[in-house]
LUMBA-861314 format. One line per field, with one value per residue (C-alpha): x, z, y; residue in three letters; residue number from 0. Coordinates in steps of 0.2 Angstrom, whole numbers, plus 5000, padded with zeros to 4 digits. Example, Ala and Ser with C-alpha at 12.3 -4.5 7.8 and 13.67 -1.06 7.14 Angstrom:
% residues 2
X: [5062,5068]
Z: [5039,5036]
Y: [4978,4995]
residu: [ALA,SER]
num: [0,1]
***
This chain:
% residues 354
X: [4981,4971,4965,4946,4940,4922,4915,4898,4889,4871,4858,4839,4826,4809,4807,4821,4839,4850,4867,4869,4884,4897,4915,4929,4947,4953,4972,4979,4981,4971,4958,4943,4928,4911,4900,4884,4867,4855,4849,4864,4868,4884,4878,4871,4888,4897,4885,4888,4907,4904,4893,4878,4869,4871,4872,4860,4874,4893,4908,4918,4936,4947,4964,4964,4949,4931,4920,4904,4895,4906,4898,4902,4910,4923,4928,4942,4935,4927,4914,4911,4893,4885,4878,4891,4882,4892,4885,4880,4882,4900,4916,4926,4939,4925,4917,4934,4937,4920,4922,4940,4933,4919,4933,4942,4958,4970,4968,4986,4983,4967,4975,4990,4978,4967,4982,4988,4972,4969,4986,4983,4965,4970,4958,4970,4962,4944,4946,4936,4922,4905,4899,4886,4901,4909,4907,4901,4919,4925,4911,4916,4934,4929,4919,4934,4945,4933,4937,4956,4958,4950,4966,4955,4962,4949,4940,4923,4916,4897,4896,4904,4905,4888,4881,4895,4896,4907,4922,4922,4920,4936,4945,4939,4943,4961,4962,4955,4968,4982,4975,4976,4994,4998,4990,4990,4975,4963,4949,4932,4923,4905,4900,4889,4902,4913,4926,4928,4929,4942,4953,4953,4953,4967,4953,4935,4921,4906,4890,4873,4858,4869,4882,4900,4901,4919,4934,4949,4960,4951,4960,4956,4938,4939,4950,4944,4926,4921,4904,4892,4885,4902,4906,4891,4892,4910,4915,4907,4899,4893,4901,4893,4884,4878,4869,4877,4877,4892,4891,4903,4919,4911,4901,4885,4878,4865,4861,4874,4887,4897,4914,4926,4938,4955,4950,4933,4930,4934,4919,4908,4899,4890,4874,4878,4871,4883,4887,4900,4905,4916,4922,4917,4935,4939,4927,4938,4933,4945,4956,4962,4954,4954,4935,4926,4907,4896,4884,4873,4875,4861,4869,4885,4890,4906,4914,4929,4943,4933,4917,4904,4896,4880,4877,4864,4870,4856,4844,4857,4864,4883,4893,4910,4922,4934,4948,4945,4932,4920,4903,4891,4874,4861,4860,4878,4885,4902,4914,4920,4932,4936,4950,4948,4959,4947,4932,4925,4915,4902,4892,4873,4872,4884,4900,4916,4923,4942]
Z: [6029,6041,6059,6063,6078,6083,6096,6104,6089,6091,6079,6081,6070,6075,6093,6094,6099,6088,6094,6110,6114,6106,6106,6098,6092,6078,6075,6057,6050,6063,6060,6070,6071,6077,6085,6095,6094,6080,6082,6092,6080,6072,6054,6057,6064,6048,6037,6047,6045,6026,6024,6019,6035,6044,6063,6073,6084,6086,6075,6064,6059,6046,6051,6054,6043,6049,6038,6048,6034,6019,6005,6005,5988,5994,6010,6001,6008,6000,6007,6004,6007,6011,5994,5980,5970,5954,5937,5929,5911,5914,5915,5931,5922,5918,5935,5943,5930,5931,5946,5940,5922,5930,5938,5922,5928,5914,5905,5909,5927,5927,5919,5932,5947,5940,5937,5955,5963,5953,5958,5976,5976,5964,5950,5936,5926,5929,5923,5907,5915,5919,5937,5934,5930,5947,5964,5979,5985,5968,5967,5985,5979,5965,5976,5987,5972,5967,5983,5982,5965,5972,5983,5998,6014,6023,6020,6027,6027,6031,6035,6019,6022,6028,6011,6010,6016,6030,6020,6009,6025,6032,6015,6013,6031,6028,6012,6021,6035,6022,6013,6028,6032,6014,6012,6031,6028,6041,6041,6050,6049,6055,6058,6069,6067,6083,6074,6061,6075,6086,6071,6061,6074,6081,6093,6095,6099,6108,6105,6114,6112,6104,6117,6118,6131,6129,6117,6118,6109,6107,6121,6133,6129,6131,6147,6156,6150,6158,6162,6161,6144,6136,6145,6138,6121,6117,6117,6109,6118,6130,6146,6161,6173,6190,6202,6218,6236,6246,6262,6275,6264,6249,6233,6237,6221,6226,6243,6239,6230,6238,6231,6244,6239,6246,6248,6246,6230,6233,6241,6244,6260,6268,6259,6243,6227,6213,6197,6195,6177,6170,6152,6147,6144,6162,6169,6171,6170,6179,6183,6199,6198,6217,6220,6215,6214,6205,6190,6179,6160,6149,6132,6124,6107,6099,6088,6082,6091,6106,6116,6123,6138,6144,6163,6176,6192,6205,6191,6184,6166,6165,6149,6150,6135,6134,6121,6121,6113,6126,6127,6142,6144,6150,6169,6171,6187,6183,6195,6188,6196,6194,6199,6208,6195,6181,6189,6183,6196,6193,6205,6205,6191,6180,6182,6183,6201,6204]
Y: [5732,5743,5744,5746,5756,5755,5767,5766,5759,5758,5751,5749,5742,5749,5745,5732,5736,5726,5733,5743,5754,5742,5747,5736,5739,5727,5728,5729,5712,5704,5690,5693,5681,5686,5673,5672,5665,5670,5687,5693,5707,5699,5700,5718,5723,5716,5726,5742,5739,5736,5752,5742,5748,5765,5765,5775,5781,5779,5780,5769,5772,5763,5768,5786,5789,5792,5781,5781,5790,5785,5775,5756,5758,5770,5760,5749,5733,5718,5706,5687,5682,5665,5664,5664,5678,5673,5679,5662,5667,5673,5662,5661,5673,5685,5685,5689,5703,5711,5723,5728,5732,5743,5754,5754,5745,5742,5725,5719,5723,5714,5699,5699,5700,5686,5675,5678,5675,5659,5652,5656,5648,5634,5640,5640,5626,5633,5650,5647,5637,5643,5643,5629,5617,5620,5612,5622,5623,5629,5642,5649,5650,5661,5672,5674,5677,5691,5699,5696,5704,5720,5721,5728,5734,5724,5707,5704,5686,5683,5664,5660,5641,5637,5631,5618,5600,5595,5589,5605,5616,5609,5611,5629,5633,5628,5638,5654,5652,5650,5665,5676,5669,5674,5691,5696,5708,5713,5700,5700,5684,5680,5662,5651,5636,5635,5625,5639,5652,5642,5637,5653,5667,5678,5684,5679,5692,5684,5693,5692,5703,5716,5717,5710,5697,5693,5696,5685,5672,5655,5648,5662,5660,5641,5641,5656,5661,5678,5672,5658,5662,5662,5646,5637,5645,5640,5622,5606,5597,5610,5612,5604,5616,5613,5624,5624,5631,5635,5625,5620,5623,5613,5615,5606,5601,5587,5579,5566,5576,5590,5595,5601,5615,5619,5637,5646,5657,5675,5684,5669,5667,5652,5648,5658,5651,5649,5638,5625,5621,5607,5603,5585,5581,5585,5572,5557,5539,5527,5542,5550,5567,5571,5570,5554,5550,5538,5542,5531,5530,5536,5535,5532,5541,5532,5545,5535,5543,5547,5543,5554,5546,5555,5552,5555,5562,5562,5569,5581,5578,5575,5573,5564,5564,5550,5549,5530,5519,5515,5506,5504,5498,5510,5512,5506,5514,5523,5530,5546,5559,5578,5589,5605,5614,5610,5618,5635,5644,5658,5668,5668,5681,5670,5681,5672,5670,5671]
residu: [MET,THR,ALA,LEU,THR,LEU,ARG,HIS,ILE,HIS,LYS,LYS,TYR,GLU,LYS,SER,THR,ILE,ILE,GLU,ASN,LEU,SER,LEU,ASP,ILE,ALA,SER,GLY,GLU,PHE,ILE,VAL,LEU,VAL,GLY,PRO,SER,GLY,CYS,GLY,LYS,SER,THR,LEU,LEU,LYS,ILE,ILE,ALA,GLY,LEU,GLU,SER,PRO,ASP,GLY,GLY,THR,LEU,HIS,MET,GLY,GLU,GLN,ASP,VAL,THR,GLN,LEU,ALA,ALA,GLY,LYS,ARG,ASN,LEU,SER,MET,VAL,PHE,GLN,SER,TYR,ALA,LEU,TYR,PRO,HIS,MET,THR,VAL,ARG,GLU,ASN,LEU,ALA,PHE,GLY,LEU,LYS,ASN,ILE,LYS,THR,PRO,ALA,ASP,GLU,ILE,ASP,ARG,ARG,ILE,GLN,GLU,ALA,ALA,ARG,MET,LEU,LYS,LEU,ASP,GLU,MET,LEU,ASP,ARG,LEU,PRO,GLN,ASN,LEU,SER,GLY,GLY,GLN,ARG,GLN,ARG,VAL,ALA,ILE,GLY,ARG,SER,ILE,VAL,GLN,GLN,PRO,GLU,LEU,PHE,LEU,PHE,ASP,GLU,PRO,LEU,SER,ASN,LEU,ASP,ALA,ALA,LEU,ARG,VAL,GLU,MET,ARG,GLN,GLU,ILE,GLN,GLN,LEU,HIS,ASN,THR,LEU,ASN,ASN,THR,MET,VAL,TYR,VAL,THR,HIS,ASP,GLN,VAL,GLU,ALA,MET,THR,LEU,ALA,ASP,ARG,ILE,VAL,VAL,LEU,TYR,LYS,GLY,LYS,ILE,GLU,GLN,VAL,GLY,THR,PRO,LEU,GLU,LEU,TYR,ASN,THR,PRO,ALA,ASN,LEU,PHE,VAL,ALA,GLU,PHE,ILE,GLY,THR,PRO,LYS,ILE,ASN,VAL,PHE,PRO,ALA,VAL,TRP,HIS,ASP,GLY,ALA,LEU,ARG,ILE,THR,ASP,ARG,VAL,ALA,ILE,PRO,LEU,SER,GLN,PRO,PRO,GLN,GLY,VAL,LYS,GLU,GLY,ASP,LYS,LEU,PHE,ALA,ALA,LEU,ARG,PRO,GLU,HIS,VAL,GLN,TYR,GLU,GLY,ASP,GLY,GLY,PHE,THR,PHE,THR,ALA,ARG,THR,LYS,LEU,CYS,GLU,LEU,GLN,GLY,ASP,SER,THR,LEU,VAL,TRP,LEU,ASP,LEU,ASP,GLY,LEU,PRO,LEU,CYS,LEU,LYS,SER,PHE,ARG,GLN,LEU,SER,PHE,ALA,GLN,GLY,THR,ALA,LEU,SER,VAL,SER,ILE,ALA,GLU,ARG,ASP,LEU,HIS,LEU,PHE,ASP,SER,LEU,GLY,LYS,ARG,MET,GLY]
num: [0,1,2,3,4,5,6,7,8,9,10,11,12,13,14,15,16,17,18,19,20,21,22,23,24,25,26,27,28,29,30,31,32,33,34,35,36,37,38,39,40,41,42,43,44,45,46,47,48,49,50,51,52,53,54,55,56,57,58,59,60,61,62,63,64,65,66,67,68,69,70,71,72,73,74,75,76,77,78,79,80,81,82,83,84,85,86,87,88,89,90,91,92,93,94,95,96,97,98,99,100,101,102,103,104,105,106,107,108,109,110,111,112,113,114,115,116,117,118,119,120,121,122,123,124,125,126,127,128,129,130,131,132,133,134,135,136,137,138,139,140,141,142,143,144,145,146,147,148,149,150,151,152,153,154,155,156,157,158,159,160,161,162,163,164,165,166,167,168,169,170,171,172,173,174,175,176,177,178,179,180,181,182,183,184,185,186,187,188,189,190,191,192,193,194,195,196,197,198,199,200,201,202,203,204,205,206,207,208,209,210,211,212,213,214,215,216,217,218,219,220,221,222,223,224,225,226,227,228,229,230,231,232,233,234,235,236,237,238,239,240,241,242,243,244,245,246,247,248,249,250,251,252,253,254,255,256,257,258,259,260,261,262,263,264,265,266,267,268,269,270,271,272,273,274,275,276,277,278,279,280,281,282,283,284,285,286,287,288,289,290,291,292,293,294,295,296,297,298,299,300,301,302,303,304,305,306,307,308,309,310,311,312,313,314,315,316,317,318,319,320,321,322,323,324,325,326,327,328,329,330,331,332,333,334,335,336,337,338,339,340,341,342,343,344,345,346,347,348,349,350,351,352,353]
***
């Protein structure tokens, strides 16, 4: 295990800044997930940690060692890519052994590590198969196993499950989580899948345009987003966001809808523009949420255990998530309610208030 310390990392391609003055501390044994929209710099940051890219500025330490200019092969880390990158003419056993043979690891040690990794990843009965005879999930297990046998201090994952179907992603996600619980190594994981981020991470790092927007546990990001970008990025379906004006002790959202608050947000003045946000599961149907208004249905999406009801609130879109099986005709007037405690408030620049 090893800790990672990134200080003032900067990376630029031609005229485009990919990562700007980024600093981050990753504790030994921590599972960190990097998320953000395409082009935010998450894969570039992972490559800088791996030594596959050099930063234009800043430093990177693994434990006490400055590895900023150290070659990738000397960093005692292993990387699992989106593509499996297995040798097609080699068996699973030979794929697992290849890297160890290159560094002249004794044969009995190679065999011991392969057997241990195969047991951990349920590859015991597949060691003599070729990759072409394996499923996508089995191939990804082999790719992960190839990392395990190296016994690195640090595991890096670059969207390793994106090529798998939904059922296999769930299975492999659970196996990666169990792997971390077993090995307790430091892991840095890049994904665009929010479910992966929320279920795997000790902490999530949200990136946007090469900068860190927020670092925190999954629940911290979900329950107390630092800004409007994080609020909208984390959570499926997306959080409801309404432009509002502070007027006469209430959030005026439309001419018809004004939500009174027990006390004004800190620093707000009469006439200030701000944003009110509300998670879909906090919009209550036939509940007593404290403030009630009427919206008309546009679409119902029955998801088995729950229903997403898309509504029109005086021209503004509103999503309600109910853990009931509901069905409404388009244009049905629904009485919905919200509680003040469930509101997230952001100032005109998108910064969290309170």
